[in-house]
C-alpha positions in Angstrom: 0.0 0.0 0.0 2.9 2.4 0.8 4.2 2.0 -2.7 0.8 2.6 -4.2 0.5 5.9 -2.2 4.0 6.9 -3.4 3.0 6.4 -7.0 -0.2 8.5 -6.6 1.7 11.3 -4.9 4.4 11.2 -7.6 1.8 11.3 -10.4 -0.1 14.2 -8.7 3.1 16.3 -8.3 4.0 15.6 -11.9 0.6 16.7 -13.2 0.7 19.9 -11.1 4.1 20.8 -12.5 3.0 20.1 -16.1 -0.3 22.1 -15.6 1.7 24.9 -14.1 3.8 25.0 -17.3 0.7 25.0 -19.4 -0.7 27.9 -17.2 2.4 29.9 -17.7 2.3 29.4 -21.5 -1.4 30.4 -21.5 -0.8 33.5 -19.5 2.0 34.5 -21.9 -0.3 33.9 -24.9 -3.1 35.8 -23.3 -0.9 38.8 -22.7 0.2 38.8 -26.3 -3.4 38.5 -27.4 -4.4 41.4 -25.2 -1.6 43.6 -26.5 -2.5 42.8 -30.1 -6.2 43.6 -29.4 -5.2 47.0 -28.0 -2.9 47.5 -31.0 -5.8 46.8 -33.4 -8.0 49.4 -31.5 -5.1 51.9 -31.7 -4.8 51.3 -35.4 -8.4 52.1 -36.0 -8.2 55.2 -33.8 -5.1 56.3 -35.7 -7.2 56.1 -38.8 -9.8 58.4 -37.2 -7.2 60.9 -36.2 -6.0 61.2 -39.8 -9.4 62.4 -40.8 -10.2 64.3 -37.5 -7.1 65.7 -35.9 -9.2 67.8 -33.6 -10.3 64.6 -31.8 -6.8 63.8 -30.6 -7.3 64.6 -26.9 -10.6 62.7 -26.8 -9.0 59.6 -28.5 -6.1 59.7 -26.0 -8.5 59.7 -23.1 -10.5 56.8 -24.6 -7.3 54.8 -25.1 -6.1 55.5 -21.5 -9.5 54.4 -20.1 -9.7 51.2 -22.3 -6.6 49.2 -21.4 -8.7 46.0 -20.8 -9.6 43.4 -23.4 -12.9 45.2 -24.4 -14.3 46.0 -27.9 -15.2 49.7 -28.4 -18.0 48.6 -30.7 -19.0 49.2 -34.4 -21.1 52.3 -33.6 -18.1 54.0 -32.0 -15.9 53.7 -35.1 -18.8 54.3 -37.5 -19.4 57.6 -35.7 -15.9 58.7 -36.7 -16.0 57.7 -40.3 -14.6 54.1 -40.1 -16.6 51.9 -42.5 -18.1 48.7 -41.1 -16.3 46.5 -43.7 -12.9 47.6 -42.5 -13.9 47.0 -38.9 -15.3 43.6 -39.7 -12.2 42.5 -41.6 -9.8 43.6 -38.9 -11.8 42.0 -36.1 -12.6 38.8 -38.0 -8.9 38.3 -38.6 -8.2 38.9 -34.9 -11.0 36.6 -33.8 -9.5 33.9 -36.0 -6.1 34.4 -34.3 -7.8 34.2 -30.9 -9.6 31.0 -31.8 -6.3 29.5 -33.1 -4.5 30.5 -30.0 -7.2 28.8 -27.9 -6.9 25.6 -29.9 -3.1 25.6 -29.5 -3.4 26.0 -25.7 -6.0 23.2 -25.5 -3.9 21.0 -27.8 -0.7 21.5 -25.8 -2.7 20.9 -22.6 -4.0 17.5 -23.9 -0.5 16.6 -25.2 1.1 17.3 -21.8 -1.6 15.3 -20.0 -1.2 12.4 -22.4 2.6 12.6 -21.9 2.1 12.6 -18.1 -0.2 9.6 -18.3 2.3 7.7 -20.6 5.2 8.6 -18.2 3.2 7.4 -15.2 2.3 4.2 -17.0 5.9 3.7 -18.0 7.3 4.3 -14.5 4.6 2.0 -13.0 5.4 -0.8 -15.6 9.2 -0.5 -14.8 8.5 -0.6 -11.1 6.3 -3.7 -11.5 9.0 -5.4 -13.6 11.7 -4.6 -11.1 9.4 -5.9 -8.3 8.9 -9.1 -10.3 12.7 -9.5 -10.7 13.2 -9.0 -7.0 10.6 -11.6 -6.2 12.2 -14.0 -8.6 15.7 -13.4 -7.1 14.3 -14.1 -3.6 13.0 -17.5 -4.9 16.4 -18.3 -6.4 18.1 -17.5 -3.1 15.6 -19.9 -1.4 16.6 -22.6 -3.8 13.5 -22.5 -6.1 14.7 -22.6 -9.7 11.3 -23.5 -11.3 10.2 -20.0 -12.3 10.7 -18.7 -15.8 10.9 -15.0 -16.8 12.7 -15.0 -20.1 11.4 -12.4 -22.6 11.8 -12.0 -26.3 12.1 -8.2 -26.9 15.3 -6.1 -26.7 14.5 -3.7 -23.8 17.1 -3.3 -21.0 14.8 -4.8 -18.4 14.0 -7.8 -20.5 17.7 -8.3 -21.3 18.3 -8.4 -17.6 15.5 -10.9 -17.2 17.0 -13.1 -19.9 20.4 -12.9 -18.2 18.9 -13.9 -14.9 17.0 -16.7 -16.6 20.2 -18.1 -18.1 21.8 -18.0 -14.7 18.7 -19.8 -13.2 18.9 -22.5 -15.9 22.6 -22.9 -15.1 21.9 -23.1 -11.3 19.1 -25.6 -12.0 21.4 -27.8 -14.1 24.1 -27.7 -11.4 21.6 -28.6 -8.7 20.3 -31.5 -10.8 23.9 -32.6 -11.5 24.7 -32.3 -7.7 21.7 -34.5 -6.9 22.7 -37.0 -9.6 26.3 -37.1 -8.3 25.0 -37.5 -4.7 22.9 -40.5 -5.7 25.8 -41.9 -7.7 28.1 -41.5 -4.7 25.6 -43.2 -2.5 25.4 -46.1 -5.0 29.2 -46.3 -5.3 29.7 -46.3 -1.6 27.0 -49.0 -1.2 28.7 -51.1 -3.9 32.2 -50.6 -2.4 30.8 -51.6 1.0 29.3 -54.7 -0.5 32.5 -55.6 -2.5 34.7 -55.2 0.7 32.3 -57.1 2.8 32.9 -60.4 1.0 36.7 -60.7 1.3 36.6 -59.3 4.9 34.0 -62.0 5.9 36.2 -64.7 4.4 39.2 -63.3 6.3 37.3 -63.3 9.6 36.3 -67.0 9.0 39.9 -67.9 8.1 41.2 -66.1 11.2 38.8 -68.0 13.4 40.1 -71.3 11.9 43.7 -70.3 12.4 43.0 -69.6 16.1 42.3 -73.3 16.5 45.5 -75.0 17.7 44.3 -78.4 16.7 44.7 -77.8 12.9 47.8 -79.2 11.2 50.5 -77.1 9.6 49.3 -77.9 6.0 45.8 -76.6 6.8 47.3 -73.5 8.3 49.4 -72.9 5.1 46.2 -73.3 3.0 44.3 -70.8 5.2 47.2 -68.4 5.1 47.3 -68.6 1.3 43.6 -67.9 1.1 44.0 -65.0 3.4 46.8 -63.6 1.3 44.6 -63.9 -1.8 41.8 -62.0 -0.1 44.2 -59.3 0.9 45.4 -59.0 -2.7 41.8 -58.7 -3.8 41.1 -55.9 -1.3 44.3 -54.2 -2.4 43.3 -54.4 -6.0 39.8 -53.2 -5.3 41.0 -50.2 -3.3 43.6 -49.4 -5.9 41.0 -49.6 -8.7 38.5 -47.5 -6.8 41.1 -44.8 -6.2 41.9 -44.7 -9.9 38.2 -44.5 -10.8 37.6 -41.7 -8.2 40.5 -39.7 -9.7 39.1 -40.2 -13.2 35.6 -39.2 -12.1 36.7 -36.1 -10.2 38.7 -34.7 -13.1 42.0 -34.8 -11.1 43.6 -36.9 -13.8 44.9 -34.9 -16.8 45.8 -37.0 -19.7 49.2 -36.3 -21.1 49.3 -37.7 -24.6 52.6 -38.6 -26.3 53.4 -40.3 -29.5 54.2 -44.0 -28.9 54.4 -47.1 -31.0 51.3 -49.3 -30.7 53.6 -52.4 -30.2 55.1 -50.7 -27.1 51.6 -50.1 -25.7 50.4 -53.7 -26.3 53.6 -55.2 -24.9 53.2 -53.3 -21.7 49.5 -54.3 -21.5 50.3 -57.9 -22.0 53.3 -58.0 -19.5 51.2 -58.6 -16.2 49.0 -61.2 -18.0 51.6 -63.4 -19.6 51.8 -65.9 -16.7 48.0 -66.4 -16.4 47.7 -66.7 -20.1 50.5 -69.3 -20.2 48.9 -71.3 -17.4 45.7 -71.6 -19.5 47.8 -72.4 -22.5 46.1 -69.6 -24.5 47.7 -68.0 -27.5 47.8 -64.3 -28.3 48.2 -63.0 -31.8 49.0 -59.4 -32.7 48.2 -58.2 -36.2 49.2 -54.7 -37.4 52.0 -52.5 -38.8 54.9 -52.3 -36.4 55.5 -48.6 -37.4 52.1 -47.5 -36.3 52.2 -44.5 -33.9 49.4 -43.3 -31.6 49.0 -40.2 -29.5 47.8 -41.3 -26.0 48.7 -41.2 -22.3 50.8 -44.4 -22.2 50.3 -45.3 -18.5 46.5 -44.8 -18.5 46.0 -46.4 -21.9 48.0 -49.5 -20.7 45.7 -49.7 -17.7 42.6 -49.7 -20.1 44.1 -52.4 -22.3 45.1 -54.6 -19.4 41.5 -54.7 -18.3 40.2 -55.4 -21.8 42.8 -58.2 -22.4 42.2 -59.6 -18.9 38.5 -59.8 -19.7 39.2 -61.7 -22.9 41.6 -64.1 -21.0 39.1 -64.8 -18.2 36.2 -65.6 -20.5 38.3 -67.8 -22.9 38.8 -71.4 -22.1 42.1 -73.2 -21.9 43.9 -73.5 -25.3 41.8 -70.6 -26.5 43.0 -67.8 -28.7 43.1 -64.0 -28.3 43.7 -61.8 -31.4 44.6 -58.2 -31.2 44.3 -56.3 -34.5 45.1 -52.6 -35.1 45.1 -50.3 -38.1 45.8 -46.7 -38.8 43.9 -44.3 -41.1 43.8 -40.5 -41.4 40.9 -40.2 -39.0 41.6 -42.7 -36.2 43.7 -45.6 -34.9 41.5 -48.7 -34.5 42.0 -51.7 -32.3 40.0 -55.0 -32.1 40.5 -57.4 -29.2 38.8 -60.6 -30.2 38.5 -63.9 -28.3 36.8 -67.2 -29.1 35.5 -67.7 -25.6 32.1 -68.1 -24.1 30.7 -64.8 -25.3 28.3 -62.4 -23.6 24.5 -63.1 -23.2 22.1 -60.8 -25.0 20.7 -59.6 -21.6 24.2 -58.7 -20.2 25.6 -57.1 -23.4 24.0 -53.6 -22.9 25.3 -53.4 -19.3 28.8 -54.7 -19.4 30.4 -51.2 -19.2 28.3 -50.2 -16.1 30.2 -49.9 -12.9 30.0 -52.9 -10.6 27.9 -54.8 -13.1 28.5 -58.6 -13.1 27.1 -60.7 -15.9 25.9 -64.3 -15.7 29.3 -65.6 -16.9 31.4 -63.4 -14.7 34.1 -64.9 -12.5 32.9 -65.3 -8.9 35.8 -63.0 -7.8 35.0 -60.3 -10.4 34.0 -56.9 -9.0 32.8 -55.4 -12.2 34.8 -52.2 -12.5 37.5 -53.2 -15.1 35.5 -52.6 -18.3 34.0 -49.4 -16.8 37.5 -48.1 -16.1 38.7 -49.0 -19.6 35.8 -47.1 -21.2 36.3 -44.0 -19.0 40.1 -43.9 -19.9 39.4 -44.3 -23.6 36.7 -41.6 -23.7 38.9 -39.2 -21.9 41.3 -39.4 -24.8 38.9 -38.6 -27.6 38.1 -42.3 -28.1 35.2 -44.6 -28.1 34.7 -48.3 -27.4 32.0 -50.7 -28.6 31.4 -54.5 -28.2 29.9 -57.2 -30.2 29.4 -60.8 -29.0 27.7 -64.1 -29.6 27.2 -66.7 -26.9 29.7 -69.6 -27.2 31.3 -67.9 -30.2 33.4 -65.2 -28.6 33.5 -61.4 -28.1 35.1 -58.5 -29.9 35.9 -55.1 -28.4 36.5 -52.3 -30.9 38.4 -49.2 -29.8 38.9 -46.1 -31.9 41.2 -43.2 -30.9 40.3 -40.2 -33.1 43.1 -37.9 -34.2 43.1 -34.1 -33.9 43.1 -33.3 -37.6 42.2 -29.6 -37.3 
């Protein structure tokens, strides 16, 4: 209500000032009209004096007594020899001027009043828009990003509205992203807890067995070996999760360098050679020895270790793993192919999901290796796809695109 009274008072003051200006203009125009009227009367009297010089004193007295806006009348001038036609011509012209002046004053008054109304409307509209923006900003500060105030014209207020709307959209997206990340973190922590629970439970059971003095030394060695394997599993899990967290948080900055593809594959195969030999599997590498690739060697080796390890684990003894690569002007392509058990149709769309374990997964599998490989490849302008048929094998296709611009 206070704002409303302020507007009324402001408008009233504005109208008074404008009407005061009109009044001053009207007073000035009236003074000029009065003077011109007197001049016209003097002109007629001057004409009388030309013909009757003896009436000079009488005419002076008449002029001194008639300083107001009054007409001396036709009979007065007719009595002194002024013809009625001359009188009518002079006064009709003057009456027309008077009417014109009145119209001008009225017109100016209306224009000023219309301008005052327009100005009042404009000020009120701006005040309403600013009040709307203030209301909107208060909602944003309280965490409500659902309102929309974007406009489509080019006024300054609407440009401000559009800028605020863009910021609102950005804040809304960040809030949605934060909620999504929070849910993802909760899911990851739940999965980590579950993955750690299994080996820890096994270790507790083994520890209880070892506390029994009645067991023989061979049994103790067996239990200690199993305990060691569980510790290795926990170590690998923690190490892998730390790597994934670094990748997810953006801490890792890839440092691509030009390396030979053979060097990359040799380093990826190194930690897997003994397990591959134990299963009597063969690995064949097909490609040009001179092929170079621009990648971060350490992280790319990590990705390929997980992919080749997956092929090794899902290929039976005496199976075969083939790694092909080729270079073209757009990308360097790899294919890691095995003749193992393949991936079921139901599992195929989910194999890159974190902590996902398919029907044919190893019981000790955690389900983060393929997800990590995909993350590393995508962070280096690459992509990975998979094709598979049950009991016929699986093929992973990796493409690292070149910066050709």
